[in-house]
C-alpha positions in Angstrom: 93.3 106.6 99.5 92.9 110.4 98.5 96.5 111.2 98.6 99.3 111.4 95.8 102.5 108.6 96.2 104.9 107.7 94.0 107.8 104.5 94.0 110.4 104.2 91.8 111.7 105.5 88.0 109.2 107.5 86.0 109.1 109.8 83.0 108.9 113.9 82.9 105.5 113.4 81.7 102.8 111.3 80.6 102.5 108.9 77.5 106.2 109.8 76.8 108.9 108.0 75.4 110.2 106.3 78.4 113.2 103.9 77.5 115.2 100.8 79.1 119.3 100.8 79.6 118.9 98.8 76.6 117.1 101.2 74.7 113.4 99.4 74.6 110.6 100.9 75.7 109.0 100.2 79.2 105.2 99.4 78.7 102.9 102.2 80.2 99.7 101.2 82.1 96.8 103.2 83.0 95.3 101.6 86.4 92.0 103.5 86.4 88.7 103.5 88.1 84.9 104.5 87.3 86.2 105.0 83.6 88.9 107.6 83.7 86.4 110.5 85.7 88.0 108.6 89.6 91.0 108.0 91.1 94.1 106.5 88.6 97.6 105.6 89.2 99.7 105.2 86.1 102.4 101.8 86.2 105.3 101.1 84.0 106.2 97.8 83.0 109.2 96.1 82.3 107.0 93.1 80.0 103.9 93.7 78.4 101.1 93.2 81.1 98.8 91.9 78.3 101.3 89.2 77.6 99.9 85.3 78.9 100.9 81.8 77.6 98.0 80.7 79.1 94.9 79.9 81.0 92.9 77.2 83.2 89.3 77.7 84.8 89.3 77.1 88.4 85.6 77.2 89.0 83.0 79.0 90.8 83.8 81.1 94.1 80.4 82.2 94.4 79.3 82.0 98.0 75.8 79.8 98.6 73.3 82.0 100.8 70.6 80.1 102.6 67.4 81.3 101.8 64.2 81.8 104.3 66.3 82.2 107.3 63.9 83.0 110.6 65.2 86.6 112.3 67.1 86.3 115.5 70.0 87.4 116.6 73.5 85.0 116.6 76.7 84.4 117.9 79.2 82.8 115.5 82.4 81.0 117.1 85.1 81.5 114.9 87.2 79.6 117.9 85.6 76.6 116.3 87.3 76.9 113.2 90.2 74.2 111.9 93.0 76.0 110.2 92.9 75.5 106.6 94.2 76.7 103.2 96.0 80.0 102.1 95.2 83.4 102.9 92.7 83.3 99.3 91.8 79.4 99.3 91.0 79.3 103.0 88.6 81.9 103.4 85.5 80.7 104.6 82.4 82.6 103.5 79.9 83.3 106.3 77.6 86.0 105.1 77.0 88.5 102.1 74.7 90.3 99.9 74.9 92.5 96.9 77.0 95.0 98.2 79.9 92.8 100.6 80.8 89.4 101.7 82.2 88.6 104.9 85.1 86.1 104.9 86.8 84.4 108.0 90.1 82.5 107.9 92.1 80.3 110.0 95.3 80.9 107.5 97.7 77.3 107.5 99.7 77.7 104.1 101.7 80.2 103.2 100.5 81.3 98.8 102.5 80.0 96.3 100.4 82.1 93.4 100.1 85.8 93.2 96.2 86.6 93.4 94.2 89.5 92.0 90.3 90.0 92.9 88.7 91.9 90.2 85.4 91.5 91.3 86.0 94.3 94.0 88.1 95.6 96.5 89.4 93.6 99.7 90.1 95.0 103.3 91.8 92.3 105.2 91.8 92.5 108.8 95.0 91.0 110.2 93.5 89.4 113.3 97.2 88.0 115.1 99.6 87.5 112.1 102.6 89.6 110.8 104.3 89.5 107.5 105.1 91.2 104.3 102.7 91.9 101.4 104.3 92.0 97.6 102.0 93.9 95.6 102.1 95.5 91.8 102.6 98.9 93.9 105.2 97.7 95.9 106.1 95.9 99.5 103.6 97.2 102.6 104.0 95.1 105.7 101.7 94.2 108.2 101.2 93.2 112.0 98.5 92.2 113.9 95.3 94.9 113.8 96.4 95.8 110.6 94.1 96.4 108.1 94.8 96.0 104.5 92.7 97.6 101.8 93.3 96.6 98.5 92.3 98.1 95.3 90.3 95.4 92.8 92.8 94.6 90.0 95.8 94.5 92.1 98.3 91.5 91.9 99.6 90.4 95.7 101.0 88.0 97.8 101.0 87.5 101.5 103.9 86.2 103.2 103.6 85.5 106.9 106.2 84.8 109.2 104.6 81.9 111.0 101.0 80.4 110.7 98.4 79.7 111.6 96.8 83.2 111.4 93.2 84.6 111.9 92.2 87.2 109.4 89.1 88.5 108.4 88.2 89.4 105.0 85.6 92.1 103.8 85.2 92.2 99.7 83.6 95.4 98.0 81.7 95.3 95.0 82.5 98.9 95.1 85.2 101.1 96.5 86.1 101.1 99.9 87.4 104.8 101.1 87.9 107.1 103.9 84.3 108.8 104.6 83.6 111.7 103.2 83.2 113.6 106.5 86.5 113.0 107.6 88.1 114.9 104.3 87.7 118.8 103.1 86.9 119.3 99.1 91.0 118.8 98.6 90.8 114.7 100.0 93.4 116.1 103.2 91.5 114.7 106.1 90.2 116.9 108.6 91.6 117.8 112.1 88.6 116.1 113.8 88.8 113.0 111.5 90.2 109.7 114.0 93.3 109.4 112.3 95.6 111.4 109.9 97.4 110.3 107.0 100.6 109.8 109.5 98.9 107.0 110.5 98.3 105.4 106.7 101.0 103.4 105.5 101.5 103.1 101.5 103.7 100.5 99.8 107.5 101.7 101.3 109.6 99.7 98.8 109.3 98.7 94.8 111.4 95.4 93.8 111.7 95.1 90.7 111.7 91.6 88.9 112.7 91.6 85.5 113.3 87.9 84.6 111.3 86.2 81.8 110.5 83.2 84.1 107.1 81.1 84.2 104.7 82.6 86.7 101.1 82.6 87.6 98.3 84.5 89.0 94.8 83.2 90.1 92.2 86.0 89.3 88.8 86.3 91.0 86.2 87.5 88.1 82.5 87.5 88.1 82.6 85.1 91.4 84.9 82.4 89.5 88.7 81.9 89.6 90.9 81.7 86.3 94.4 81.0 87.2 96.7 82.6 84.6 100.0 81.8 83.2 102.8 84.5 82.2 106.2 84.0 80.8 107.8 86.4 83.0 107.3 87.7 86.8 104.1 89.9 87.2 105.7 92.6 89.6 108.1 94.0 86.9 107.0 97.6 87.5 109.9 99.9 87.4 107.7 102.9 88.7 104.3 104.0 89.4 102.3 107.3 90.8 98.7 108.1 91.1 95.8 107.8 94.1 95.1 104.2 93.8 97.4 102.0 95.4 96.8 99.3 98.3 97.9 100.3 102.4 97.7 99.4 105.7 96.0 101.2 108.9 96.4 99.9 112.1 93.4 99.6 114.3 95.4 100.4 117.4 96.1 103.8 115.4 92.3 104.9 115.3 91.7 107.7 118.2 88.2 107.5 119.3 86.2 110.1 119.6 84.3 110.5 123.1 82.0 112.1 124.8 80.0 113.7 127.4 76.9 111.7 126.7 77.2 107.8 124.9 78.3 108.4 121.3 76.4 106.3 118.9 78.2 103.9 116.6 79.1 106.3 113.7 81.6 107.9 115.3 83.4 104.8 115.3 83.9 104.6 111.4 87.2 103.7 109.5 86.0 103.2 106.0 82.8 103.5 103.8 82.0 101.5 100.9 78.8 101.4 99.1 76.1 100.2 101.1 77.8 99.6 104.4 80.4 100.9 106.7 83.6 99.3 108.5 84.2 100.4 112.2 86.6 100.0 114.7 85.6 99.6 118.8 89.4 100.7 120.2 89.9 101.1 124.1 89.3 104.8 125.3 87.3 106.6 127.9 84.0 106.4 128.6 81.6 109.1 129.1 82.0 111.8 132.3 78.8 113.3 133.0 78.1 112.2 136.5 74.9 110.2 135.4 76.2 108.8 132.4 75.5 105.7 131.5 78.2 104.5 129.8 77.3 101.0 128.3 75.4 101.3 124.9 71.2 101.9 124.7 68.8 99.6 123.6 68.7 100.6 119.8 66.2 99.0 116.9 68.3 98.1 113.7 65.4 99.5 111.4 67.0 99.4 108.7 70.5 98.1 108.8 72.5 94.5 109.7 75.2 94.6 112.8 78.2 92.6 112.8 80.4 92.8 115.2 84.5 91.0 115.0 85.6 91.0 118.6 89.0 91.1 118.2 89.1 90.8 122.3 87.4 89.7 125.1 86.0 93.2 126.6 83.0 94.3 126.3 80.9 95.6 129.1 77.5 95.5 127.6 77.9 91.6 126.3 78.0 88.2 128.1 79.6 84.9 126.9 81.4 86.4 124.4 85.1 85.2 123.5 88.1 86.8 121.2 86.9 86.0 117.8 83.2 85.8 118.1 81.1 87.2 115.8 77.6 89.0 116.9 74.9 89.1 114.1 72.3 91.8 114.9 69.6 91.8 112.4 67.5 94.7 111.0 64.0 94.3 112.0 64.5 93.8 116.0 66.2 96.0 118.8 69.2 94.7 120.4 71.2 96.3 123.5 72.6 95.8 126.8 72.2 92.3 128.3 70.5 91.7 132.0 72.8 93.5 134.0 75.3 95.1 132.0 73.8 98.7 132.6 73.7 98.6 136.8 77.4 96.5 136.2 79.1 99.4 134.2 77.8 102.3 137.0 81.8 103.9 137.9 83.2 102.5 134.9 86.1 105.1 133.7 87.3 103.5 129.8 86.8 100.5 128.3 89.3 98.1 126.8 87.3 96.7 124.1 88.5 95.6 120.9 86.2 95.1 117.8 85.5 95.4 113.9 82.2 96.0 113.0 80.1 96.1 109.5 77.1 97.6 109.5 75.3 97.1 105.9 72.2 98.7 104.1 70.7 95.3 102.4 69.8 92.3 104.6 73.6 89.9 105.3 72.5 86.5 104.0 73.9 84.0 106.3 75.9 80.6 104.4 75.6 76.6 106.2 79.5 77.3 106.7 78.0 80.1 109.1 75.5 77.8 110.6 78.5 75.3 111.8 79.6 77.7 114.2 76.6 79.3 115.7 76.0 79.5 119.3 71.8 78.8 119.1 71.3 79.9 122.3 72.6 83.3 122.3 69.4 84.6 121.2 68.1 84.0 125.2 71.1 85.9 126.7 68.7 88.7 127.0 66.0 86.7 129.4 66.1 87.9 132.9 65.9 85.5 135.6 65.0 85.8 138.9 
């Protein structure tokens, strides 16, 4: 996130003595990215963050991808999924590649330990839940429609007000950032950007846990889980400042870019990652040329896979889509409006569609879990009948 933020108590300068009320030193920790050349934050702990009382190997969580799958458009129906696990154990990987993994969750339980993903940045889309995220950097409240962007290495726990909750988890093996074309050379969002800094909600409060009592953190690294045991509460930060922190952004705060004629999907881009983008399709006015065709034109995915998660069922170009559907349109074959959709759209002036899209530049590989919720006849929806 390209802006400075600070919470809690801080010394006047980095790397100087910063003492507790009893005279002891707080422990300084640099939270850096790309070595020492990327965004950084500096945190001050009550305890030594390096002290542990033990650890347990919890095994591999590497997704198992299907090989040699035939090329075709796919429709996955997440409504067929059953509630299971918490916000971490309940994630079911549906597809992925060397840059990003897409998992779906219908969360049934509250988290009983804290979690840290050291493999990648996380972008969680909260479909219909609300609650709070406790983190190393403080508390972030979330509500339906929120993206929670969590930098790798952040210790956190999600607390839901009620369950079950539908959630999409996008894990990026590179940084998740705001697109460069929306920012000036200083990192400030430009006037043509579809959102501003006021829409971004960083941690708003910092609750300091000074107690020495056993706590655990489940750490994901190298596609493996390790449960670390600490003799103190892991959220013991008394203050921090910098440019690395988790934040929330609500999809309904995205201000769509519209035009006289149909605008291509990059206008919906919300975040960028290495080898992929995240886009938000939101309710908006449609094209205003008197002869405009307001549904998307046919498009050949020459070099990217396009995956949409439908937050509602109001898509004029797609039949048979339900809330929670996922469509996978792979590179190599064209996709577009289904028969009759163009004529049916004539005269429409607005759309109420709401969806999250991920476009990748390396093919997505599906998992067996994805095939378990697939509509195998989706590819037939472009056939002309009668």
